N, C-alpha and C positions, 0 to 999 in steps of 0.2 A: 504494500500500500504506500502510495506517495502522499505525504502529509504537507499541506501548506497552511499557513496561519497569517491572519491579519491582526496586528497589535501595534498601535503607534508608540507604545512605551517600551517595547522590547528591542534590545540591541541585536545587531546581526550576529555578534559573537554568541549570545545566548541561544539564538535560533540554530546556529551551526552546531553547538554542543548537543542540542536535542535532535539533530538531523532533520530539521524542519525548514522548508522553504518559506522565507518571509516574503509575503506578497502584499500588494495593495488590495483594498477591499473590492475594487472593481475587477481585478484579475482573479481573485478568489471566486467571486460570484460567477464569472464567466466559465471557469474551468473545473470547479469542484463538483463531484458526483454526489457527495454527502456533505452537508453543511451543519456543523454542530456548534452550539453557542456556549461560551464559558466566561461570561462577563457580568458585572453587576448592573442593575438598572439605575441609571443616572439620567439627568436631563439631556446629556449628549447621546446616550444609548437608547432612549425611548424611541420606539419605532425605527430603530436602525435598519431593520429589514422591513421597509414599507413596500408599497406597490411598485414603486420605481425600481428599488433594489431587487426585489424578488423577480421582477420581469426580466432582469438582466442575467438570471441564472440559466444554466443549461436545461434543455428540454429533458424531463425525466429525473430531475434532481430530487433528493430527499432532504428534508429539514428536520433537525433534532434540536429541541429547546428544553434543557433541564436546568436552565439558569434562573431567569426571572420572567414572569409574565409582563408584557408590555414592550419587550425588545422586538418581538415580531408583531407586525400589524395583522391581527387575526382576521379581519375582513378581507384584506389582500390575500392572505394565505388561503382562505376559503375559496375565493374567486379563482385563484390559479390552480387549486386542487381540482375544482369542479370542471374547469376547462381542459384539464389534462396536462398543463405545462409542468406542474409539480407532481411527481409520481406518488409521494407519500410524506407523512409527517408523524413524528413521535413527540408528544408533548407531556411534560411533567409539571408545567406551570401555565397559568392563564392570567390575563389582565384582571379578571374578576374571579375571586376564589371564595367559596366554591363556584364553579363556572356556570351552574344553573342550566338554562336551556340554550347553551352555546351550540350553534349550528355545526361547528366542527366535530362535535361528539357524535353526530349522526352519519358521518362519512366513514365508509369502509376503509378508506385510505389513511385514516388517522388512528394511531395507537396512543392511548392516554393513560396516565397513572397519577395517583395522588402524590404530591410533593413531600408531604410530611410522613416519615416512616415511623414516628413515635406517637401516632394518634390513637393508641389503644387505651382503654380504660386503665389497665394495669400500669402502663408507662406513665400516664398522666398523674396517677395517684402517687407513684414513687417520686416523680419529679417534684410534686407539690410538697411532699413530706421533707425532701432534702432542702428545698428552698426555705421552708418554714424554720427548719433547724438552723440554717445559716443566718437567717435574719435574726433569730433569737440570740445567737452567739454575738452578733454585732451589737444588738440593742442592749444586751445585758452586760457584756464584757468589753465592748468596744473593739472587738477583734474580727478581722475579715478572715474567714476560714475557707480553705480549699478553692479559692478563686483561681481561675485559669488565666486571668488577664491582668493580675497585679500581685505583688508580693504581700505576704502576711505582715501586717503592722498594726500598731495601736491606733485608736481613733485620734488621739492627740497628735501623734506623729503625722498621720495622714492629712489632718487639717492644716498643718504647717506647710506641707509641700504641695497641696492641692492647687493654690494659685499659680505655681510654677508649671505644674503639669498642664493645667488648662491653657495657660499662655503659650507654651511652646508647641502644643498640639495645634492650636489655632494659627500660630505662625507658620507651621508646616503646611497647613491647609491653604493659607493665603499664598505662600510661595509657590505651591503646586499649581494653583489656578492662574498665577501670573506668567508662568514659564511656558514656553513653546518648545517642542522637540522632545527627544528621548533623554531621560535623566541619566547622567553619567557619574557625577560626583556630588556628594552631599557632605558639607562641612558644618559641624556643630561646635561653636566656640563658647566657652564659659569664662566669665570674668567676675572676680570679687566674691562677695559673701554667699553667692549661690553655691559655691564649692563646699560650704559647710554641710551640704546635704549630699546624699548618694545620687549623683547625676546620671547614673546608668538608666534609671527609670525615666528621667527627663529625655534622654537621647532616644529611648524607645518611643516615647510619646511624640517626639519630633518626627521620627520615621513614620509612625502611624498616621500622623496628620498629613504628611507629604503624600503617602500612598493611598489614603482613604478617599481622597478626592477623585482618584482615577479607578480605584478598585472597590470602593464602597464599603459596606459593613463587614466584609470578610476579614478586614485587617484589625488585629487586636495586639495587646501587649506581649503575647506569646509568639506570634508568627511574624510580626513586623520586620524584625531584623533578618529573619530567614528569607522572607520574600524579597527584601532589598538585595540580598546576596544572589538569590536565584535570578534576579533581573539584572545582575551585573552592575549594580549601583555601588560605587565605592563610597563608604561612609567613614569620615574622619572626625575624631573627637579631639578638641584642643582645650587646654585649661590654663588660665593665667590668674594668679591670685592678686595681681596689682589692680588697684581700683582706679577707674577713670572718672568720667563725668557722672557715673551712676554707681551707687554702692554695689549693685549687682547688675550684670548685663549678660543676656543670651543673644548670640548672633548666629544666624543660619545663612549659609551660602549654597546656592544650587547652580551647578554647571550642567547644561544640556548640550546636545550636538549642534544647537543653533545659537544659544545665548547664555548669559550669566545673570543671576539675580541674587540680592541679599536683603535680609530683614533683621532688625534688632528689636529686642523687647526687654522690659524690666518690670520688677515687682516692687512697688514702694512699701514703706514700713507699715502702712495701713492696709496692706494686702491688695491694693489696687494694681491691676496689671495694665500696662500700656505698651503699644508699639511705638518705638521712638526713632526708627530709621527705616526707610525703604529705598534701596538702590542709591544710597548716598544722600537722599533728601532727609533732613531732620524734621521730625513730625511727632506729635503726641496724640495717638489715636486709641480708642477703645475697641478691641477686637471682638465684635459681636454682630450677629445677624446678617442682614442684607447690606452689602457694601459696594459702592461704585468706586473704582480706582481710576481717577482721571489724570491723564498727563496732558500738559498744555504749555503754550508759550506764556511767559511771565509778563503779561500785559494787562492793562485795565479792562474791565468789563467781563472777563471770563466767568468769575464767580456769579455775577448777576445773571448772565446768560444761562448758567447751569440751574440756578434756583428758579428762574422764570420758566424755563422749559419743563422742569419737573412739576412745578405748580400747575402749569397748563394741562398736564396729563393726569393730575390728581395724585401725584406721589409726594408724600410728606417727608421732609428732611428732619431726621432726628438729631444728627450731629454733622458737622463738617470741619475737618481738620486740614490745614494747609501746610505745605512745605515748599521751599523755593531755593534755587541756586542762582545767586546774583551774577556770578561769573559766566554761567552758560545761558542765562536768560530763560531757564526752564523751570517749571513748577509741577507739583503733584498735589492732588486732593483726595482724601478719603471721605466719602460721603455715605453716612449711615442713613438708610431709608427704611420706611416702615413696611414696605412690601417689595416684592421682586418687580423689577421694571420689565415690561414686555419687550420682546426682541425688536419689534418694529419701532418702539419708542427709543430704544438704545441707539438705533441708527440715526435718529434725529439728533440725539446728543453728540454722536460722533461727527456729524456734519456741521456742528456749530463752529464759528470762526475761532481760530487759534487753538482748537482742540486737536491733539495728535493721537490720542488713544483713550478709549473707555472700556474697561473690563469689569464685568459684574461678577462678584464672588460671594460665596456663602461661608461664613465663619461663625 
């Protein structure tokens, strides 16, 4: 069997090690006899195999989806199954679960199975008992027991490091959504008082944040480092006790095959976390919710244009933080908004005078 794969985040070296042909999505659609999906459901992967994509497949292709419902457009799949272009489909997931009166279930060309293998009465009872015992351990003794995604520690110790973990994971998510290309090198720099803590958990949180934006909920504190190695991402950890402008500082640097990005954050004494630098621009931003990262020329009127445009489309601004570089004449803004901005409205923002880039991120 000849195996080809489409994955914009996998390097050629990793594909070669697995003896897999790394292909574009269009090439895979045109040449594969069987197409099987192994990705999370994100806003980018929703209806990745829509009518247009499925129409480009080979006559007689088979589609297998055991990943997430919504990646395949079910109506398009039904239409191409009934007209004979697609020979058959195997589905373990559906957009609506339970699928109800889904017309796909009536086709002889479709094999379908329930996604959850632990949905027996006995399994659910045992899981419920285990969860109740672990919650009781935490509530009574303040100890996390048998967790697979974090080390055992007291409640007091966990509360001290929680702001750092939350900050660095959000920084990783932001960095991932800003970057274009395949991830090659990820550098985690620690400086100052943050080194009083065991930073290994922080590094894992950073990797989890970086990868979760592209791989979804499957990334946790156990497998994050392993998956980074499998994807041939070089992770470097650096420590410096010397204090600079901030008592503690965490800096992340990401190198891809197309560009480099950096982001820095700190936790103040009152446990407030802030992003204080992005790609060389000094800024003080709260990492939370829906955020527009706007790059622009440092000229009058830009901030007003952004506010007016968002106001016209009914998007409320929660916060707006600015950073500028007087020498280069460039500026950056982090705009926290109350809801996600529709894609067509984003295009309006991108076409405003003196705007060079607008990226919508979720942190």
